[in-house]
mmCIF file of the N, C-alpha and C atoms, coordinates in Angstrom:
data_MODEL
# 
_entry.id   MODEL 
# 
loop_
_atom_site.group_PDB 
_atom_site.id 
_atom_site.type_symbol 
_atom_site.label_atom_id 
_atom_site.label_alt_id 
_atom_site.label_comp_id 
_atom_site.label_asym_id 
_atom_site.label_entity_id 
_atom_site.label_seq_id 
_atom_site.pdbx_PDB_ins_code 
_atom_site.Cartn_x 
_atom_site.Cartn_y 
_atom_site.Cartn_z 
_atom_site.occupancy 
_atom_site.B_iso_or_equiv 
_atom_site.pdbx_formal_charge 
_atom_site.auth_seq_id 
_atom_site.auth_comp_id 
_atom_site.auth_asym_id 
_atom_site.auth_atom_id 
_atom_site.pdbx_PDB_model_num 
ATOM 1   N N  . UNK A 1 1  ? 58.734 64.664 188.406 1.00 0.00 ? 1  UNK A N  1 
ATOM 2   C CA . UNK A 1 1  ? 58.035 63.314 188.035 1.00 0.00 ? 1  UNK A CA 1 
ATOM 3   C C  . UNK A 1 1  ? 57.873 63.205 186.587 1.00 0.00 ? 1  UNK A C  1 
ATOM 4   N N  . UNK A 1 2  ? 58.790 64.191 185.824 1.00 0.00 ? 2  UNK A N  1 
ATOM 5   C CA . UNK A 1 2  ? 58.714 63.675 184.179 1.00 0.00 ? 2  UNK A CA 1 
ATOM 6   C C  . UNK A 1 2  ? 59.337 62.758 184.036 1.00 0.00 ? 2  UNK A C  1 
ATOM 7   N N  . UNK A 1 3  ? 60.327 62.125 184.953 1.00 0.00 ? 3  UNK A N  1 
ATOM 8   C CA . UNK A 1 3  ? 60.933 60.988 184.432 1.00 0.00 ? 3  UNK A CA 1 
ATOM 9   C C  . UNK A 1 3  ? 60.168 59.899 184.154 1.00 0.00 ? 3  UNK A C  1 
ATOM 10  N N  . UNK A 1 4  ? 60.380 59.081 182.903 1.00 0.00 ? 4  UNK A N  1 
ATOM 11  C CA . UNK A 1 4  ? 59.670 57.692 182.505 1.00 0.00 ? 4  UNK A CA 1 
ATOM 12  C C  . UNK A 1 4  ? 60.003 56.631 183.492 1.00 0.00 ? 4  UNK A C  1 
ATOM 13  N N  . UNK A 1 5  ? 58.653 55.948 183.744 1.00 0.00 ? 5  UNK A N  1 
ATOM 14  C CA . UNK A 1 5  ? 59.017 54.724 184.547 1.00 0.00 ? 5  UNK A CA 1 
ATOM 15  C C  . UNK A 1 5  ? 58.118 53.793 184.262 1.00 0.00 ? 5  UNK A C  1 
ATOM 16  N N  . UNK A 1 6  ? 58.562 52.427 184.745 1.00 0.00 ? 6  UNK A N  1 
ATOM 17  C CA . UNK A 1 6  ? 57.523 51.429 184.487 1.00 0.00 ? 6  UNK A CA 1 
ATOM 18  C C  . UNK A 1 6  ? 57.081 50.874 186.005 1.00 0.00 ? 6  UNK A C  1 
ATOM 19  N N  . UNK A 1 7  ? 55.443 51.031 185.702 1.00 0.00 ? 7  UNK A N  1 
ATOM 20  C CA . UNK A 1 7  ? 54.731 50.416 186.951 1.00 0.00 ? 7  UNK A CA 1 
ATOM 21  C C  . UNK A 1 7  ? 54.711 49.014 186.630 1.00 0.00 ? 7  UNK A C  1 
ATOM 22  N N  . UNK A 1 8  ? 54.730 48.141 187.238 1.00 0.00 ? 8  UNK A N  1 
ATOM 23  C CA . UNK A 1 8  ? 54.396 46.368 186.946 1.00 0.00 ? 8  UNK A CA 1 
ATOM 24  C C  . UNK A 1 8  ? 53.137 45.950 187.728 1.00 0.00 ? 8  UNK A C  1 
ATOM 25  N N  . UNK A 1 9  ? 53.310 46.632 189.114 1.00 0.00 ? 9  UNK A N  1 
ATOM 26  C CA . UNK A 1 9  ? 52.496 46.052 190.117 1.00 0.00 ? 9  UNK A CA 1 
ATOM 27  C C  . UNK A 1 9  ? 51.849 47.183 191.111 1.00 0.00 ? 9  UNK A C  1 
ATOM 28  N N  . UNK A 1 10 ? 51.053 46.946 192.053 1.00 0.00 ? 10 UNK A N  1 
ATOM 29  C CA . UNK A 1 10 ? 50.846 47.475 193.182 1.00 0.00 ? 10 UNK A CA 1 
ATOM 30  C C  . UNK A 1 10 ? 51.968 48.332 193.675 1.00 0.00 ? 10 UNK A C  1 
ATOM 31  N N  . UNK A 1 11 ? 53.130 47.460 193.988 1.00 0.00 ? 11 UNK A N  1 
ATOM 32  C CA . UNK A 1 11 ? 53.824 48.000 194.898 1.00 0.00 ? 11 UNK A CA 1 
ATOM 33  C C  . UNK A 1 11 ? 54.438 48.811 194.024 1.00 0.00 ? 11 UNK A C  1 
ATOM 34  N N  . UNK A 1 12 ? 55.026 48.841 193.036 1.00 0.00 ? 12 UNK A N  1 
ATOM 35  C CA . UNK A 1 12 ? 55.545 50.140 191.795 1.00 0.00 ? 12 UNK A CA 1 
ATOM 36  C C  . UNK A 1 12 ? 54.733 51.328 192.129 1.00 0.00 ? 12 UNK A C  1 
ATOM 37  N N  . UNK A 1 13 ? 53.351 51.082 191.867 1.00 0.00 ? 13 UNK A N  1 
ATOM 38  C CA . UNK A 1 13 ? 52.590 52.431 192.241 1.00 0.00 ? 13 UNK A CA 1 
ATOM 39  C C  . UNK A 1 13 ? 52.541 52.878 193.438 1.00 0.00 ? 13 UNK A C  1 
ATOM 40  N N  . UNK A 1 14 ? 52.668 52.103 194.652 1.00 0.00 ? 14 UNK A N  1 
ATOM 41  C CA . UNK A 1 14 ? 52.702 52.629 196.186 1.00 0.00 ? 14 UNK A CA 1 
ATOM 42  C C  . UNK A 1 14 ? 53.887 53.265 196.053 1.00 0.00 ? 14 UNK A C  1 
ATOM 43  N N  . UNK A 1 15 ? 55.086 52.690 195.357 1.00 0.00 ? 15 UNK A N  1 
ATOM 44  C CA . UNK A 1 15 ? 56.328 53.343 195.343 1.00 0.00 ? 15 UNK A CA 1 
ATOM 45  C C  . UNK A 1 15 ? 56.489 54.800 194.791 1.00 0.00 ? 15 UNK A C  1 
ATOM 46  N N  . UNK A 1 16 ? 55.673 54.586 193.660 1.00 0.00 ? 16 UNK A N  1 
ATOM 47  C CA . UNK A 1 16 ? 55.545 56.306 193.108 1.00 0.00 ? 16 UNK A CA 1 
ATOM 48  C C  . UNK A 1 16 ? 54.822 56.809 193.611 1.00 0.00 ? 16 UNK A C  1 
ATOM 49  N N  . UNK A 1 17 ? 53.483 56.614 194.232 1.00 0.00 ? 17 UNK A N  1 
ATOM 50  C CA . UNK A 1 17 ? 52.820 57.578 195.145 1.00 0.00 ? 17 UNK A CA 1 
ATOM 51  C C  . UNK A 1 17 ? 53.461 58.283 195.941 1.00 0.00 ? 17 UNK A C  1 
ATOM 52  N N  . UNK A 1 18 ? 54.353 57.812 196.531 1.00 0.00 ? 18 UNK A N  1 
ATOM 53  C CA . UNK A 1 18 ? 54.890 58.021 197.681 1.00 0.00 ? 18 UNK A CA 1 
ATOM 54  C C  . UNK A 1 18 ? 55.966 59.361 197.553 1.00 0.00 ? 18 UNK A C  1 
ATOM 55  N N  . UNK A 1 19 ? 57.531 58.700 196.714 1.00 0.00 ? 19 UNK A N  1 
ATOM 56  C CA . UNK A 1 19 ? 57.534 59.636 195.781 1.00 0.00 ? 19 UNK A CA 1 
ATOM 57  C C  . UNK A 1 19 ? 57.043 61.317 195.357 1.00 0.00 ? 19 UNK A C  1 
ATOM 58  N N  . UNK A 1 20 ? 56.027 60.853 194.383 1.00 0.00 ? 20 UNK A N  1 
ATOM 59  C CA . UNK A 1 20 ? 55.051 61.771 194.105 1.00 0.00 ? 20 UNK A CA 1 
ATOM 60  C C  . UNK A 1 20 ? 54.385 62.509 195.286 1.00 0.00 ? 20 UNK A C  1 
ATOM 61  N N  . UNK A 1 21 ? 54.056 62.080 196.226 1.00 0.00 ? 21 UNK A N  1 
ATOM 62  C CA . UNK A 1 21 ? 53.685 62.909 197.506 1.00 0.00 ? 21 UNK A CA 1 
ATOM 63  C C  . UNK A 1 21 ? 54.527 63.846 197.871 1.00 0.00 ? 21 UNK A C  1 
ATOM 64  N N  . UNK A 1 22 ? 55.827 63.383 198.233 1.00 0.00 ? 22 UNK A N  1 
ATOM 65  C CA . UNK A 1 22 ? 57.124 64.197 198.706 1.00 0.00 ? 22 UNK A CA 1 
ATOM 66  C C  . UNK A 1 22 ? 56.966 65.329 197.961 1.00 0.00 ? 22 UNK A C  1 
ATOM 67  N N  . UNK A 1 23 ? 57.162 65.061 196.791 1.00 0.00 ? 23 UNK A N  1 
ATOM 68  C CA . UNK A 1 23 ? 57.231 66.401 195.941 1.00 0.00 ? 23 UNK A CA 1 
ATOM 69  C C  . UNK A 1 23 ? 56.598 67.450 195.562 1.00 0.00 ? 23 UNK A C  1 
ATOM 70  N N  . UNK A 1 24 ? 55.340 66.962 195.941 1.00 0.00 ? 24 UNK A N  1 
ATOM 71  C CA . UNK A 1 24 ? 54.192 67.539 195.641 1.00 0.00 ? 24 UNK A CA 1 
ATOM 72  C C  . UNK A 1 24 ? 54.048 68.706 197.182 1.00 0.00 ? 24 UNK A C  1 
ATOM 73  N N  . UNK A 1 25 ? 54.106 67.738 197.865 1.00 0.00 ? 25 UNK A N  1 
ATOM 74  C CA . UNK A 1 25 ? 54.137 68.472 198.962 1.00 0.00 ? 25 UNK A CA 1 
ATOM 75  C C  . UNK A 1 25 ? 55.109 69.620 199.873 1.00 0.00 ? 25 UNK A C  1 
ATOM 76  N N  . UNK A 1 26 ? 56.557 69.286 199.084 1.00 0.00 ? 26 UNK A N  1 
ATOM 77  C CA . UNK A 1 26 ? 57.560 70.140 199.077 1.00 0.00 ? 26 UNK A CA 1 
ATOM 78  C C  . UNK A 1 26 ? 57.526 71.138 198.134 1.00 0.00 ? 26 UNK A C  1 
ATOM 79  N N  . UNK A 1 27 ? 56.720 70.993 196.790 1.00 0.00 ? 27 UNK A N  1 
ATOM 80  C CA . UNK A 1 27 ? 56.081 72.502 196.222 1.00 0.00 ? 27 UNK A CA 1 
ATOM 81  C C  . UNK A 1 27 ? 55.058 73.110 196.601 1.00 0.00 ? 27 UNK A C  1 
ATOM 82  N N  . UNK A 1 28 ? 54.289 72.943 197.075 1.00 0.00 ? 28 UNK A N  1 
ATOM 83  C CA . UNK A 1 28 ? 53.268 73.628 197.829 1.00 0.00 ? 28 UNK A CA 1 
ATOM 84  C C  . UNK A 1 28 ? 53.041 73.732 199.203 1.00 0.00 ? 28 UNK A C  1 
ATOM 85  N N  . UNK A 1 29 ? 54.186 73.351 200.161 1.00 0.00 ? 29 UNK A N  1 
ATOM 86  C CA . UNK A 1 29 ? 54.104 73.244 201.451 1.00 0.00 ? 29 UNK A CA 1 
ATOM 87  C C  . UNK A 1 29 ? 53.994 75.121 201.892 1.00 0.00 ? 29 UNK A C  1 
ATOM 88  N N  . UNK A 1 30 ? 55.073 75.518 201.187 1.00 0.00 ? 30 UNK A N  1 
ATOM 89  C CA . UNK A 1 30 ? 54.998 76.916 201.477 1.00 0.00 ? 30 UNK A CA 1 
ATOM 90  C C  . UNK A 1 30 ? 54.008 78.098 201.577 1.00 0.00 ? 30 UNK A C  1 
ATOM 91  N N  . UNK A 1 31 ? 52.999 77.571 200.243 1.00 0.00 ? 31 UNK A N  1 
ATOM 92  C CA . UNK A 1 31 ? 51.629 78.341 200.165 1.00 0.00 ? 31 UNK A CA 1 
ATOM 93  C C  . UNK A 1 31 ? 50.932 78.105 201.001 1.00 0.00 ? 31 UNK A C  1 
ATOM 94  N N  . UNK A 1 32 ? 50.894 76.616 201.429 1.00 0.00 ? 32 UNK A N  1 
ATOM 95  C CA . UNK A 1 32 ? 49.876 76.323 202.558 1.00 0.00 ? 32 UNK A CA 1 
ATOM 96  C C  . UNK A 1 32 ? 50.003 76.905 203.770 1.00 0.00 ? 32 UNK A C  1 
ATOM 97  N N  . UNK A 1 33 ? 51.353 76.541 204.476 1.00 0.00 ? 33 UNK A N  1 
ATOM 98  C CA . UNK A 1 33 ? 52.081 76.655 205.815 1.00 0.00 ? 33 UNK A CA 1 
ATOM 99  C C  . UNK A 1 33 ? 51.940 78.936 205.837 1.00 0.00 ? 33 UNK A C  1 
ATOM 100 N N  . UNK A 1 34 ? 52.067 79.317 204.286 1.00 0.00 ? 34 UNK A N  1 
ATOM 101 C CA . UNK A 1 34 ? 51.826 80.637 204.740 1.00 0.00 ? 34 UNK A CA 1 
ATOM 102 C C  . UNK A 1 34 ? 50.235 81.015 204.481 1.00 0.00 ? 34 UNK A C  1 
ATOM 103 N N  . UNK A 1 35 ? 49.482 80.490 204.210 1.00 0.00 ? 35 UNK A N  1 
ATOM 104 C CA . UNK A 1 35 ? 48.035 80.777 204.142 1.00 0.00 ? 35 UNK A CA 1 
ATOM 105 C C  . UNK A 1 35 ? 47.454 80.398 205.600 1.00 0.00 ? 35 UNK A C  1 
ATOM 106 N N  . UNK A 1 36 ? 48.221 79.438 206.562 1.00 0.00 ? 36 UNK A N  1 
ATOM 107 C CA . UNK A 1 36 ? 47.648 78.816 207.538 1.00 0.00 ? 36 UNK A CA 1 
ATOM 108 C C  . UNK A 1 36 ? 47.941 79.797 208.408 1.00 0.00 ? 36 UNK A C  1 
ATOM 109 N N  . UNK A 1 37 ? 49.245 80.573 208.556 1.00 0.00 ? 37 UNK A N  1 
ATOM 110 C CA . UNK A 1 37 ? 49.536 81.412 209.291 1.00 0.00 ? 37 UNK A CA 1 
ATOM 111 C C  . UNK A 1 37 ? 49.594 82.763 209.468 1.00 0.00 ? 37 UNK A C  1 
ATOM 112 N N  . UNK A 1 38 ? 49.306 83.334 208.210 1.00 0.00 ? 38 UNK A N  1 
ATOM 113 C CA . UNK A 1 38 ? 48.425 84.704 207.639 1.00 0.00 ? 38 UNK A CA 1 
ATOM 114 C C  . UNK A 1 38 ? 47.620 84.890 207.361 1.00 0.00 ? 38 UNK A C  1 
ATOM 115 N N  . UNK A 1 39 ? 47.243 83.811 206.642 1.00 0.00 ? 39 UNK A N  1 
ATOM 116 C CA . UNK A 1 39 ? 46.242 84.433 205.429 1.00 0.00 ? 39 UNK A CA 1 
ATOM 117 C C  . UNK A 1 39 ? 44.337 84.402 206.170 1.00 0.00 ? 39 UNK A C  1 
ATOM 118 N N  . UNK A 1 40 ? 44.053 84.108 205.178 1.00 0.00 ? 40 UNK A N  1 
ATOM 119 C CA . UNK A 1 40 ? 42.138 84.621 205.605 1.00 0.00 ? 40 UNK A CA 1 
ATOM 120 C C  . UNK A 1 40 ? 41.873 82.928 205.425 1.00 0.00 ? 40 UNK A C  1 
ATOM 121 N N  . UNK A 1 41 ? 40.384 82.445 205.779 1.00 0.00 ? 41 UNK A N  1 
ATOM 122 C CA . UNK A 1 41 ? 39.989 81.441 205.504 1.00 0.00 ? 41 UNK A CA 1 
ATOM 123 C C  . UNK A 1 41 ? 40.090 81.046 203.831 1.00 0.00 ? 41 UNK A C  1 
ATOM 124 N N  . UNK A 1 42 ? 39.798 82.031 203.281 1.00 0.00 ? 42 UNK A N  1 
ATOM 125 C CA . UNK A 1 42 ? 39.543 81.834 201.793 1.00 0.00 ? 42 UNK A CA 1 
ATOM 126 C C  . UNK A 1 42 ? 41.082 81.297 201.092 1.00 0.00 ? 42 UNK A C  1 
ATOM 127 N N  . UNK A 1 43 ? 41.941 82.487 201.638 1.00 0.00 ? 43 UNK A N  1 
ATOM 128 C CA . UNK A 1 43 ? 43.160 81.594 201.189 1.00 0.00 ? 43 UNK A CA 1 
ATOM 129 C C  . UNK A 1 43 ? 43.813 80.306 201.474 1.00 0.00 ? 43 UNK A C  1 
ATOM 130 N N  . UNK A 1 44 ? 43.594 80.131 202.855 1.00 0.00 ? 44 UNK A N  1 
ATOM 131 C CA . UNK A 1 44 ? 43.946 78.545 203.415 1.00 0.00 ? 44 UNK A CA 1 
ATOM 132 C C  . UNK A 1 44 ? 43.214 77.423 202.442 1.00 0.00 ? 44 UNK A C  1 
ATOM 133 N N  . UNK A 1 45 ? 42.008 77.714 202.241 1.00 0.00 ? 45 UNK A N  1 
ATOM 134 C CA . UNK A 1 45 ? 40.994 77.071 201.021 1.00 0.00 ? 45 UNK A CA 1 
ATOM 135 C C  . UNK A 1 45 ? 41.642 77.102 200.057 1.00 0.00 ? 45 UNK A C  1 
ATOM 136 N N  . UNK A 1 46 ? 41.724 77.897 199.287 1.00 0.00 ? 46 UNK A N  1 
ATOM 137 C CA . UNK A 1 46 ? 42.537 78.369 197.823 1.00 0.00 ? 46 UNK A CA 1 
ATOM 138 C C  . UNK A 1 46 ? 44.029 77.240 198.149 1.00 0.00 ? 46 UNK A C  1 
ATOM 139 N N  . UNK A 1 47 ? 44.745 77.475 198.976 1.00 0.00 ? 47 UNK A N  1 
ATOM 140 C CA . UNK A 1 47 ? 46.379 76.818 198.918 1.00 0.00 ? 47 UNK A CA 1 
ATOM 141 C C  . UNK A 1 47 ? 46.054 75.138 199.321 1.00 0.00 ? 47 UNK A C  1 
ATOM 142 N N  . UNK A 1 48 ? 44.925 74.703 200.034 1.00 0.00 ? 48 UNK A N  1 
ATOM 143 C CA . UNK A 1 48 ? 44.345 73.695 200.167 1.00 0.00 ? 48 UNK A CA 1 
ATOM 144 C C  . UNK A 1 48 ? 44.093 72.805 198.802 1.00 0.00 ? 48 UNK A C  1 
ATOM 145 N N  . UNK A 1 49 ? 43.118 73.691 198.378 1.00 0.00 ? 49 UNK A N  1 
ATOM 146 C CA . UNK A 1 49 ? 42.792 73.223 197.144 1.00 0.00 ? 49 UNK A CA 1 
ATOM 147 C C  . UNK A 1 49 ? 43.586 73.135 195.887 1.00 0.00 ? 49 UNK A C  1 
ATOM 148 N N  . UNK A 1 50 ? 44.699 74.235 195.976 1.00 0.00 ? 50 UNK A N  1 
ATOM 149 C CA . UNK A 1 50 ? 46.224 73.913 195.255 1.00 0.00 ? 50 UNK A CA 1 
ATOM 150 C C  . UNK A 1 50 ? 47.007 72.905 195.348 1.00 0.00 ? 50 UNK A C  1 
ATOM 151 N N  . UNK A 1 51 ? 46.819 72.206 196.787 1.00 0.00 ? 51 UNK A N  1 
ATOM 152 C CA . UNK A 1 51 ? 47.552 71.053 197.036 1.00 0.00 ? 51 UNK A CA 1 
ATOM 153 C C  . UNK A 1 51 ? 47.151 69.769 196.560 1.00 0.00 ? 51 UNK A C  1 
ATOM 154 N N  . UNK A 1 52 ? 45.220 69.942 196.766 1.00 0.00 ? 52 UNK A N  1 
ATOM 155 C CA . UNK A 1 52 ? 44.336 68.754 196.252 1.00 0.00 ? 52 UNK A CA 1 
ATOM 156 C C  . UNK A 1 52 ? 44.518 68.845 194.751 1.00 0.00 ? 52 UNK A C  1 
ATOM 157 N N  . UNK A 1 53 ? 44.521 69.677 193.797 1.00 0.00 ? 53 UNK A N  1 
ATOM 158 C CA . UNK A 1 53 ? 44.905 69.767 192.465 1.00 0.00 ? 53 UNK A CA 1 
ATOM 159 C C  . UNK A 1 53 ? 45.750 68.873 191.838 1.00 0.00 ? 53 UNK A C  1 
ATOM 160 N N  . UNK A 1 54 ? 47.168 69.256 192.717 1.00 0.00 ? 54 UNK A N  1 
ATOM 161 C CA . UNK A 1 54 ? 48.688 68.975 192.143 1.00 0.00 ? 54 UNK A CA 1 
ATOM 162 C C  . UNK A 1 54 ? 48.727 67.534 192.294 1.00 0.00 ? 54 UNK A C  1 
ATOM 163 N N  . UNK A 1 55 ? 47.865 66.641 193.497 1.00 0.00 ? 55 UNK A N  1 
ATOM 164 C CA . UNK A 1 55 ? 47.918 65.274 193.866 1.00 0.00 ? 55 UNK A CA 1 
ATOM 165 C C  . UNK A 1 55 ? 46.886 65.072 192.601 1.00 0.00 ? 55 UNK A C  1 
ATOM 166 N N  . UNK A 1 56 ? 45.882 65.275 192.371 1.00 0.00 ? 56 UNK A N  1 
ATOM 167 C CA . UNK A 1 56 ? 44.709 64.997 191.279 1.00 0.00 ? 56 UNK A CA 1 
ATOM 168 C C  . UNK A 1 56 ? 45.528 64.803 189.771 1.00 0.00 ? 56 UNK A C  1 
ATOM 169 N N  . UNK A 1 57 ? 46.268 66.121 189.573 1.00 0.00 ? 57 UNK A N  1 
ATOM 170 C CA . UNK A 1 57 ? 46.841 66.135 188.369 1.00 0.00 ? 57 UNK A CA 1 
ATOM 171 C C  . UNK A 1 57 ? 48.075 64.782 188.316 1.00 0.00 ? 57 UNK A C  1 
ATOM 172 N N  . UNK A 1 58 ? 48.953 64.647 189.257 1.00 0.00 ? 58 UNK A N  1 
ATOM 173 C CA . UNK A 1 58 ? 50.030 63.705 189.715 1.00 0.00 ? 58 UNK A CA 1 
ATOM 174 C C  . UNK A 1 58 ? 49.183 61.834 189.420 1.00 0.00 ? 58 UNK A C  1 
ATOM 175 N N  . UNK A 1 59 ? 48.085 61.876 190.064 1.00 0.00 ? 59 UNK A N  1 
ATOM 176 C CA . UNK A 1 59 ? 47.092 60.707 189.742 1.00 0.00 ? 59 UNK A CA 1 
ATOM 177 C C  . UNK A 1 59 ? 46.743 60.755 188.331 1.00 0.00 ? 59 UNK A C  1 
ATOM 178 N N  . UNK A 1 60 ? 46.179 61.566 187.520 1.00 0.00 ? 60 UNK A N  1 
ATOM 179 C CA . UNK A 1 60 ? 45.753 61.153 186.104 1.00 0.00 ? 60 UNK A CA 1 
ATOM 180 C C  . UNK A 1 60 ? 47.178 61.490 185.273 1.00 0.00 ? 60 UNK A C  1 
ATOM 181 N N  . UNK A 1 61 ? 48.034 61.964 185.234 1.00 0.00 ? 61 UNK A N  1 
ATOM 182 C CA . UNK A 1 61 ? 49.382 61.710 184.824 1.00 0.00 ? 61 UNK A CA 1 
ATOM 183 C C  . UNK A 1 61 ? 49.425 60.545 184.864 1.00 0.00 ? 61 UNK A C  1 
ATOM 184 N N  . UNK A 1 62 ? 49.997 59.674 185.695 1.00 0.00 ? 62 UNK A N  1 
ATOM 185 C CA . UNK A 1 62 ? 50.120 58.388 185.641 1.00 0.00 ? 62 UNK A CA 1 
ATOM 186 C C  . UNK A 1 62 ? 49.209 57.320 185.096 1.00 0.00 ? 62 UNK A C  1 
ATOM 187 N N  . UNK A 1 63 ? 47.593 57.805 185.280 1.00 0.00 ? 63 UNK A N  1 
ATOM 188 C CA . UNK A 1 63 ? 46.837 57.122 184.768 1.00 0.00 ? 63 UNK A CA 1 
ATOM 189 C C  . UNK A 1 63 ? 46.866 56.489 183.121 1.00 0.00 ? 63 UNK A C  1 
ATOM 190 N N  . UNK A 1 64 ? 47.141 58.295 182.373 1.00 0.00 ? 64 UNK A N  1 
ATOM 191 C CA . UNK A 1 64 ? 47.085 58.338 181.189 1.00 0.00 ? 64 UNK A CA 1 
ATOM 192 C C  . UNK A 1 64 ? 48.456 57.626 181.117 1.00 0.00 ? 64 UNK A C  1 
ATOM 193 N N  . UNK A 1 65 ? 49.063 57.474 181.286 1.00 0.00 ? 65 UNK A N  1 
ATOM 194 C CA . UNK A 1 65 ? 50.343 56.944 180.969 1.00 0.00 ? 65 UNK A CA 1 
ATOM 195 C C  . UNK A 1 65 ? 50.401 55.154 181.066 1.00 0.00 ? 65 UNK A C  1 
ATOM 196 N N  . UNK A 1 66 ? 49.408 54.949 181.967 1.00 0.00 ? 66 UNK A N  1 
ATOM 197 C CA . UNK A 1 66 ? 48.782 53.159 182.420 1.00 0.00 ? 66 UNK A CA 1 
ATOM 198 C C  . UNK A 1 66 ? 48.279 53.277 180.905 1.00 0.00 ? 66 UNK A C  1 
ATOM 199 N N  . UNK A 1 67 ? 47.251 53.808 180.771 1.00 0.00 ? 67 UNK A N  1 
ATOM 200 C CA . UNK A 1 67 ? 46.197 53.629 179.314 1.00 0.00 ? 67 UNK A CA 1 
ATOM 201 C C  . UNK A 1 67 ? 46.952 53.607 177.901 1.00 0.00 ? 67 UNK A C  1 
ATOM 202 N N  . UNK A 1 68 ? 48.244 54.619 178.132 1.00 0.00 ? 68 UNK A N  1 
ATOM 203 C CA . UNK A 1 68 ? 48.802 54.358 176.728 1.00 0.00 ? 68 UNK A CA 1 
ATOM 204 C C  . UNK A 1 68 ? 49.410 53.262 176.526 1.00 0.00 ? 68 UNK A C  1 
ATOM 205 N N  . UNK A 1 69 ? 50.078 52.884 177.826 1.00 0.00 ? 69 UNK A N  1 
ATOM 206 C CA . UNK A 1 69 ? 50.930 51.631 177.529 1.00 0.00 ? 69 UNK A CA 1 
ATOM 207 C C  . UNK A 1 69 ? 50.099 50.320 177.602 1.00 0.00 ? 69 UNK A C  1 
ATOM 208 N N  . UNK A 1 70 ? 48.564 50.439 177.743 1.00 0.00 ? 70 UNK A N  1 
ATOM 209 C CA . UNK A 1 70 ? 47.707 49.332 177.520 1.00 0.00 ? 70 UNK A CA 1 
ATOM 210 C C  . UNK A 1 70 ? 47.061 49.527 176.296 1.00 0.00 ? 70 UNK A C  1 
ATOM 211 N N  . UNK A 1 71 ? 47.229 50.518 175.433 1.00 0.00 ? 71 UNK A N  1 
ATOM 212 C CA . UNK A 1 71 ? 46.638 50.628 173.991 1.00 0.00 ? 71 UNK A CA 1 
ATOM 213 C C  . UNK A 1 71 ? 47.893 50.063 173.040 1.00 0.00 ? 71 UNK A C  1 
ATOM 214 N N  . UNK A 1 72 ? 49.088 50.149 173.772 1.00 0.00 ? 72 UNK A N  1 
ATOM 215 C CA . UNK A 1 72 ? 50.131 50.066 172.685 1.00 0.00 ? 72 UNK A CA 1 
ATOM 216 C C  . UNK A 1 72 ? 50.285 48.253 172.726 1.00 0.00 ? 72 UNK A C  1 
ATOM 217 N N  . UNK A 1 73 ? 50.017 47.733 173.679 1.00 0.00 ? 73 UNK A N  1 
ATOM 218 C CA . UNK A 1 73 ? 50.255 45.990 173.621 1.00 0.00 ? 73 UNK A CA 1 
ATOM 219 C C  . UNK A 1 73 ? 48.869 45.706 172.802 1.00 0.00 ? 73 UNK A C  1 
# 
């Protein structure tokens, strides 16, 4: 998600969100699956929190980018 992109509409944001979600789940799925299979309840909770944090970080990153673009205008 390091590539710059332009979001001009709700549809553009939706497409970005789908691609971001695919990438995040791809990166986080092993830890979540491992915790679900072999881990304790705390480890599963931590893995789920890691997934949630990755999603939050991605949304904040694009939000900050949108704010920066609005300030440039």
